[in-house]
C-alpha positions, 0 to 999 in steps of 0.5 A: 500500500502507499503511505496515504493508503496506510495512513487511511488504514491507521487510527488511534487504537483504543484497545489492543489484543496483547499480540507481540509486534515482531522484532523486524517491524519494531526495528523498522519503526525505530529506524524510521524514527532515527532517520527523521530530520532534526534541526541542524541534525542535532537530534536532541532526543532519545527513544526508550523502548519498554516491553517489560510487563512489570515496568509497563504496569508501573507506567499505566497509572500515571498514563491515566490507566489507558489500557493500551499501555499494558495491552500493547506490545511495546511502549516507545517514549520520546525524551527530549534534551532538557536544554542545549549546551555548547558541550552537547552541540559540540559532541553532536558535530564531533560525531557527524564530522568523524562519521564523514571523515572530515576535519573536526574544525570543519563546522566550528563557525556554524557550531559557535553561531548556533550556540550564540543564537541558542544560549540567550533564549533560555532553558525553557525555549531550549526544552520546547525546541527539543521537544518539537524535534522529537515530534518530527521523529514521532510522526515518522514512527507513526507513519512507519507503524502504519506501513507495517500494519502495526497499530499505534496510539499517540499519547500525550495523556500522561504525567511526564514528571512521574515517567521521568522519575521512573526512567531516571531521565532527569539524571540523563538531562532528558524530559519525556515529551510523548509516548507511543504504545505499539500493538495490534487492534482488538477490533471487536472491543474497540469502539473506535475500530470501525468509525469513519476517519474524519479530517478537514476537507482539503479546501479548508486545510490547504491554501494555495498562494499562486 
């Protein structure tokens, strides 16, 4: 199926059946998330993959007891940097230049310009910007899951501070921003399974300026 057909197929699954997503499908979804574009190539986020049932049971209460947390196969957690720093930017460019076989000083002017721009904007702006970058990766994972016929339920309905504490994210300089249970729909028990997909019509969604 085409990407558009896959997106027509997907929906926010409300009830999952507990079946396990095969490793090759999970790997495909994670690779799509990894390859997502990000501003200046910084990728200021990480993805945590949780399948341990005891851990998922601990997460469920501060995800408002949404059943997909424990009925799904895996839970993906996007955790963004809590702020930018010159050290983090330098480490990223060091990795990029090393991988490309280029001199480590090659991007010094750009790196320093970027930090001069980011530093005065403050930690709150930093965290918000990093979270926006994480959402690009998140959207790629949703599309990839649809291509693989894996159900996924985007969730902002959780308490980030509690998840951060459970996963020890603060110690890593990270903040959870969005989560994605993966699994397979239990269509017989999911009230949302057979409802018509409704989006804004194109003439209300797209404005063409010619």
